[in-house]
VOZAVEX-965781 format. One record per residue (C-alpha): residue in one letter; residue number from 1; x, y negated, z negated. Coordinates in pm, whole numbers, plus 50000, padded with zeros to 5 digits. Each point is the difference from the previous one (the first is absolute). Example, Ala and Ser with C-alpha at 12.3 -4.5 7.8 and 13.67 -1.06 7.14 Angstrom:
VOZAVEX-965781
a_1_51230_50450_49220
s_2_50137_49656_50066
END
This chain:
VOZAVEX-965781
m_1_50000_50000_50000
a_2_50136_49655_50092
i_3_49972_49814_49670
a_4_50108_49650_49905
r_5_50176_50039_49665
a_6_50129_49761_49738
a_7_50355_49992_49873
a_8_50066_50222_49701
s_9_49903_49873_49656
g_10_50006_50202_49682
r_11_49722_50119_49777
g_12_50031_49852_49656
g_13_49873_50089_49658
a_14_49991_49759_49707
a_15_50311_49819_50119
a_16_50121_49660_49891
p_17_49776_49714_50120
r_18_50084_49868_50345
r_19_49912_49659_50135
p_20_50047_49945_50374
r_21_50368_49957_50090
l_22_49963_49716_50248
g_23_50210_49689_50051
i_24_49714_49749_49994
a_25_49942_49672_49822
p_26_49877_50043_49639
p_27_49629_49950_49926
g_28_49896_49637_50002
e_29_50266_49896_50254
p_30_49941_49964_50376
a_31_50098_50309_50195
s_32_50184_49935_50327
g_33_49966_50229_50296
a_34_50235_50082_50282
d_35_49810_49787_50250
g_36_50176_49668_49954
g_37_49945_49955_49626
a_38_49620_50012_50002
e_39_49855_50002_49651
f_40_49746_50260_49890
r_41_49719_49920_49761
f_42_49782_50258_49826
e_43_49652_50000_49849
v_44_49796_50274_49834
v_45_49626_50055_50064
r_46_49825_50126_49688
d_47_49627_49993_50081
l_48_49749_50043_50283
a_49_49956_49626_50043
g_50_50371_49963_50063
l_51_49996_50297_50235
d_52_49714_49851_50203
g_53_50189_49674_50018
v_54_50281_50154_50206
k_55_49783_50204_50236
e_56_50064_49793_50313
a_57_50375_49978_49942
w_58_50012_50374_49919
d_59_49814_50086_50321
r_60_50231_49777_50207
l_61_50311_50163_49855
a_62_49858_50349_50064
e_63_49904_49908_50356
r_64_50354_49876_50071
s_65_50212_50248_49813
a_66_49820_50309_49868
a_67_50102_50327_50164
p_68_49725_50253_50079
e_69_50110_50219_49708
q_70_49938_49706_49761
g_71_49623_50011_50040
f_72_49948_50071_49629
q_73_50140_49653_49930
a_74_49724_49827_50199
f_75_49814_49735_49799
a_76_49655_50161_50021
w_77_50134_50338_49887
v_78_50186_49852_49701
r_79_49707_49778_49901
s_80_49755_50290_50008
w_81_50225_50193_49762
a_82_50028_49697_49771
v_83_49621_49957_49988
h_84_49931_50363_49912
y_85_50303_50112_49799
a_86_50166_49700_49837
d_87_49765_50006_49700
d_88_50146_50336_49894
g_89_50287_49864_49792
h_90_50180_49849_50299
e_91_50115_49640_50028
l_92_50072_49849_50340
a_93_50361_49888_50040
i_94_50023_49943_50376
v_95_50330_49833_50087
l_96_49991_49738_50276
g_97_50328_49882_50151
y_98_50025_49671_50188
r_99_50268_49880_50238
r_100_49993_49627_50073
g_101_49647_49987_49868
e_102_49868_50279_50225
l_103_49882_50335_49865
a_104_50263_50251_50109
l_105_49967_50290_49751
i_106_49717_50182_49823
w_107_50072_50267_49740
p_108_49664_50143_49876
l_109_50083_50093_49642
g_110_49805_50045_49681
a_111_50079_50063_49634
r_112_49851_50233_49742
k_113_50076_50149_49661
r_114_50102_50364_49991
l_115_50114_50198_49696
g_116_50077_49674_49821
g_117_50212_49856_50282
r_118_49933_49747_50274
v_119_50012_50146_50351
l_120_50027_49786_50311
e_121_49882_50192_50307
f_122_49842_49972_50341
l_123_49629_49931_50019
g_124_49794_50255_50186
e_125_50009_50340_49828
p_126_49849_50238_50101
l_127_49897_49833_50328
c_128_50331_49883_50146
q_129_50203_50274_50161
y_130_50297_49776_50079
h_131_50114_49707_49787
d_132_50216_49720_50131
v_133_50077_49629_49997
l_134_49870_49780_50280
i_135_50285_49778_50112
e_136_50061_49756_50283
r_137_50202_50156_50280
r_138_50285_49760_50050
a_139_50359_49940_49892
g_140_50030_49996_49623
a_141_49724_50254_49936
d_142_50235_50227_49803
a_143_50112_49709_49781
l_144_49641_49898_49935
l_145_49902_50354_49899
a_146_50301_50029_49770
a_147_49913_49663_49845
a_148_49646_50126_49936
l_149_50133_50305_49816
r_150_50225_49778_49788
h_151_49704_49769_49932
l_152_49813_50290_49840
e_153_50220_49958_49695
e_154_49781_49701_49920
t_155_49705_50244_49978
p_156_50070_50201_49683
y_157_49981_50374_50051
d_158_50142_50319_49854
v_159_49973_50204_50320
l_160_49974_49891_50362
a_161_49827_50300_50164
l_162_49972_49987_50378
r_163_49833_50307_50149
r_164_49957_50112_50360
v_165_50267_49780_50157
r_166_50096_50103_50352
a_167_50367_50085_50042
d_168_50020_49791_50319
s_169_49890_49680_49823
k_170_50218_49708_49894
l_171_49868_50046_49648
a_172_50133_50357_49973
t_173_50346_49886_50107
l_174_49999_49717_49746
l_175_49882_50220_49713
i_176_50273_50255_50064
e_177_50258_49721_50007
a_178_49856_49871_49671
g_179_50057_50337_49833
a_180_49637_50111_49981
t_181_49927_50360_49910
v_182_49818_50214_50255
d_183_49751_50205_49800
r_184_49827_50173_50287
r_185_50046_50063_50372
e_186_49736_50113_50246
v_187_49972_50006_50378
a_188_49718_49830_50188
p_189_49955_50158_50346
f_190_49863_49791_50286
v_191_49889_50073_50357
d_192_50149_49768_50263
f_193_49793_49987_50320
a_194_50252_49782_50187
g_195_50071_50104_50356
a_196_49700_50231_50045
g_197_49767_49903_50285
n_198_49717_50219_49873
f_199_49933_50234_49712
e_200_50066_50316_50201
e_201_50345_49868_50085
f_202_50067_49925_49634
e_203_49869_50340_49890
r_204_50243_50177_50233
t_205_50285_49868_49786
l_206_49870_50203_49705
p_207_50073_50369_49929
s_208_49787_50239_50208
k_209_49915_50206_49691
a_210_49853_49694_49828
r_211_49794_49912_50310
a_212_49859_50353_50013
s_213_49912_49992_49629
r_214_49808_49674_50042
r_215_49797_50136_50291
r_216_49923_50318_49807
r_217_49883_49805_49693
m_218_49776_49778_50206
r_219_49837_50293_50180
r_220_49916_50156_49664
i_221_49852_49679_49865
r_222_49785_49954_50309
e_223_49830_50327_49910
l_224_49844_49821_49700
g_225_49781_49780_50219
e_226_50017_49701_50230
i_227_50321_49814_49915
a_228_50034_49628_50068
f_229_50231_49720_49887
e_230_49917_49649_49889
t_231_50199_49685_49932
c_232_49751_49781_49816
d_233_49953_49644_50123
s_234_49791_49845_49723
p_235_50071_49928_49631
a_236_49676_50174_49897
r_237_50097_50323_50175
a_238_50355_49970_49865
d_239_49858_49979_49647
e_240_49804_50322_50055
l_241_50301_50190_50129
i_242_50235_49862_49732
e_243_49755_50123_49736
t_244_49986_50340_50173
a_245_50380_50018_50006
m_246_50021_49932_49626
v_247_49736_50265_49931
f_248_50204_50254_50199
k_249_50321_49902_49817
r_250_49834_50035_49659
e_251_49849_50338_50090
w_252_50340_50122_50120
a_253_50174_49879_49683
l_254_49743_50151_49765
k_255_49984_50329_50188
d_256_50377_50055_49995
g_257_50073_49816_49674
r_258_50241_49764_50178
y_259_50071_49669_49828
a_260_49884_49722_50237
p_261_49888_49711_49777
a_262_49969_49742_50282
a_263_49708_50191_50152
f_264_49813_49969_49669
d_265_50064_49627_49959
p_266_49725_49790_50165
r_267_50244_49711_50044
f_268_50192_50206_50256
e_269_49686_50033_50211
r_270_49910_49631_49957
c_271_50335_49894_50144
f_272_49938_50208_50312
r_273_49656_49845_50035
d_274_50162_49657_49986
a_275_50249_50097_50271
a_276_49713_50115_50225
r_277_49877_49639_50017
p_278_50159_49784_50272
g_279_50233_49750_49840
e_280_50347_50008_50152
p_281_50094_50002_50370
n_282_50291_50245_49961
a_283_49840_50237_49746
s_284_49698_50228_50006
l_285_49868_50323_49856
r_286_49935_50293_50231
v_287_49748_50254_49870
f_288_50000_50312_50217
a_289_49766_50296_49954
m_290_49953_50352_50129
l_291_49629_50088_50029
c_292_49835_50341_50019
d_293_49643_49983_50132
g_294_50003_49631_49910
r_295_50118_50043_49639
p_296_50348_49888_49886
i_297_50221_50296_49909
g_298_50324_49804_49986
v_299_50101_49635_49961
e_300_50335_49833_50059
i_301_50055_49648_49864
s_302_50293_49814_50149
y_303_50124_49645_49978
a_304_50117_49820_50313
y_305_50252_49718_50015
k_306_50171_49865_50312
e_307_49954_50318_50210
r_308_50104_50232_49717
l_309_49741_50231_49844
f_310_50056_50124_49643
a_311_49823_50332_49930
h_312_49886_49921_49648
v_313_49727_50257_49914
l_314_49933_50335_50165
a_315_49681_50151_49858
p_316_49863_50322_50153
d_317_49690_50161_49851
p_318_50134_50262_49753
a_319_49719_50234_50104
y_320_50183_50058_50331
a_321_50350_50044_49859
k_322_50040_50350_50148
y_323_49963_49855_50351
g_324_50310_49782_49971
l_325_49779_49694_50019
g_326_50256_49766_49844
n_327_50259_50073_50269
a_328_49739_49973_50275
l_329_49882_49664_49865
a_330_50359_49871_49997
d_331_50051_50124_50357
a_332_49688_49818_50122
a_333_50088_49681_49808
i_334_50346_49987_50159
q_335_49860_50055_50350
a_336_49744_49725_49942
a_337_50274_49765_49881
f_338_50185_50048_50330
a_339_49682_49938_50200
q_340_49933_49682_49801
g_341_50337_49852_50091
y_342_50197_50029_49678
r_343_50376_50026_50044
t_344_50070_50189_49677
y_345_49797_50233_49781
d_346_50155_49993_49655
l_347_49939_50323_49807
l_348_50145_49850_49679
a_349_50175_50188_49720
p_350_50031_50275_49903
a_351_50118_50210_50294
d_352_49732_50269_49976
p_353_50049_50305_50226
y_354_49709_49917_50234
k_355_50168_49670_50089
a_356_50310_50175_50133
a_357_49793_50141_50287
w_358_49959_49647_50135
t_359_50337_49833_49952
k_360_50364_50030_49906
d_361_50026_49629_49918
g_362_49981_49861_49649
v_363_50131_49741_49760
e_364_50111_50042_49641
v_365_49780_49833_49739
l_366_50167_49921_49669
d_367_49898_49915_49644
f_368_50245_49753_49843
t_369_50043_49872_49646
l_370_50217_49734_49837
t_371_50009_49979_49622
a_372_50055_49675_49812
s_373_50008_50104_49632
r_374_50064_50292_49771
r_375_49627_50042_49968
g_376_49981_49997_50379
a_377_50260_50277_50024
l_378_49791_50219_49771
l_379_49681_49909_50186
h_380_50167_50089_50327
w_381_50094_50345_49868
l_382_49649_50067_49870
a_383_49781_49853_50276
f_384_50205_49984_50320
g_385_50300_50233_49978
p_386_50044_50345_49844
g_387_49693_49964_49777
r_388_49779_49934_50301
r_389_50143_50297_50188
l_390_49937_50226_49702
a_391_49643_49872_49973
r_392_49937_50064_50371
a_393_50136_50353_49970
a_394_49780_50064_49697
a_395_49696_49864_50184
k_396_50052_50250_50280
r_397_49993_50283_49746
a_398_49705_49861_49804
p_399_49674_50199_49996
p_400_49752_49881_50267
a_401_49748_49927_49724
l_402_50232_49733_49857
a_403_50036_49830_50339
r_404_49620_49999_50038
f_405_49958_49846_49655
l_406_50254_49723_50070
m_407_49846_49914_50338
r_408_49649_49978_49858
r_409_50134_49777_49722
t_410_50155_49772_50265
q_411_49662_49981_50173
r_412_49817_49910_49677
r_413_50251_49737_49895
a_414_50022_49829_50341
g_415_49626_50024_50057
a_416_49936_49815_49675
r_417_50165_49688_50143
p_418_49757_49766_50178
a_419_50048_49977_50375
p_420_50157_49663_50095
l_421_49784_49750_50183
END
């Protein structure tokens, strides 16, 4: 598999606290970039009113400089998360960087208390599959990003936890240079349609065994009834199919005792409903369904940004699991993405086996941490480093009944919160 990887960085336990090792002006002093001595100025947005106040400038920066893989940093996506999730112990701490008075950097961060420590982290969990910093594409961008990291020392924290950072991003390079610990590595496969004149031509580049398996699966599924596919074109229909997808995901989790708390949190669904409403020229939600005799038996929810489609939720009806419905739904969703003109279909992390049938391309996705205190070093060990890995391993061995109990508790707690206006 052709994979973009980051430079090596160690895994740390409760090591001595590490602040970023960067040669930048101390907090409170102007930071000069490499583009002729331009000064950088930083502000922090801490509430929705402040966030709304920078919408137009945020959209302009994204239009000019955001790469297709930075769709999760679009204003509407971040604002939707802030509306639905920020009341759950999170404080907004969105860093804005200005060059000569013009917005040139946006770092969507938030703060929360965890195990007695203060954690500074990206906004967007569990919605955002890639986290990054929006930054103006011009000379001096690296200096501006480094200055922003140094500026974070003015925002007190014990741990700076930055999950799901692509290895090919400027931010990953900077964090490794700053001595950040890599706590987790995954691979996010993606399908690149470039150079294919039609889908049949693209499909011929794939292994013959995989092509035969897809045809065999689809023939079997067509024995269930009349199979059709739908890409919904109205918010009302999108709402119906999003609800169906969440029902399928919850049934699957409860049946197999798999821990999937996002599917039981109504806020997760509300954010997708928001994204299904037109609001941003470069971003949209695609809701794709497989129908059997007119009834949805599988729903794929993907997020589109600048000709890249992120396959966010794949939800086949668990009642048809023995037919390989999940793989067939993914096959159909990818073919539809090609027909709809997308250049890339991003399968996201992790690199599940079914994804390998479609692509050998992928990018590493990394979880970084920087500690700033002794308490932060301990918090890192417990919540982000070895302690987290031990907890994940224990969760995989936990009885299914415990997973069901925890997911239903998530549903009760989140459902008790009033839906935002």
